[in-house]
C-alpha positions in Angstrom: 22.0 -7.2 -13.4 18.6 -6.7 -11.6 16.7 -6.9 -14.9 18.4 -10.1 -15.9 17.7 -11.7 -12.5 14.0 -10.7 -12.8 13.9 -12.3 -16.2 15.4 -15.6 -14.9 13.0 -15.6 -11.9 10.1 -15.0 -14.3 11.2 -18.0 -16.4 11.4 -20.2 -13.3 8.0 -19.0 -11.9 6.0 -17.2 -14.6 2.9 -17.0 -12.4 4.5 -14.5 -10.0 5.6 -10.9 -10.3 9.0 -10.5 -8.6 9.4 -7.2 -6.8 11.6 -6.0 -4.0 8.6 -5.6 -1.7 8.2 -9.4 -1.3 10.2 -12.1 0.5 10.4 -14.7 -2.2 10.8 -17.6 0.3 8.2 -16.5 2.9 5.7 -15.7 0.2 6.1 -19.1 -1.4 7.5 -17.8 -4.7 10.6 -20.0 -4.6 10.9 -23.5 -3.2 14.1 -25.6 -2.9 13.9 -27.0 -6.4 13.4 -23.4 -7.7 16.5 -22.3 -5.9 18.6 -25.1 -7.4 17.4 -24.1 -10.8 18.1 -20.4 -10.1 21.6 -21.2 -8.9 22.3 -23.0 -12.1 20.9 -20.2 -14.3 22.8 -17.5 -12.3 26.0 -19.5 -12.7 25.5 -19.9 -16.5 24.3 -16.3 -17.1 26.9 -14.5 -15.1 29.8 -17.0 -15.5 30.2 -17.5 -11.8 30.3 -20.4 -9.3 28.1 -20.1 -6.3 29.5 -21.8 -3.3 27.5 -24.5 -1.6 27.9 -22.6 1.6 26.0 -19.6 0.0 23.0 -21.7 -1.0 20.9 -20.7 2.0 17.4 -19.1 2.0 18.6 -15.7 3.1 20.5 -15.3 -0.2 17.3 -15.7 -2.2 14.7 -13.6 -0.4 14.8 -10.6 -2.7 16.3 -9.2 -5.9 18.8 -7.3 -3.7 19.9 -10.4 -1.9 20.3 -12.3 -5.2 22.3 -9.4 -6.7 24.6 -9.4 -3.6 25.1 -13.1 -4.0 26.1 -12.7 -7.6 28.5 -9.9 -6.8 30.0 -11.9 -3.9 30.5 -14.9 -6.2 32.2 -12.7 -8.9 34.7 -11.5 -6.3 35.5 -15.1 -5.3 36.0 -16.1 -8.9 38.6 -13.3 -9.4 40.9 -14.7 -6.7 
């Protein structure tokens, strides 16, 4: 999952190297338009629906936080 998320991020922002040492929001790697694009790509790639309530900056600051969001969204889908 992490590898695929890094691929998606690199497609959205090819000028940046996404690693867990960086805060993607604070470092300026992702803006609000990028997050909307990322949500769409995550939903299509992982066959999930991300709740509007979960589209907050804290869920997009790192690879780990994005993975956690995808996992959470998968659990909601199974209900």
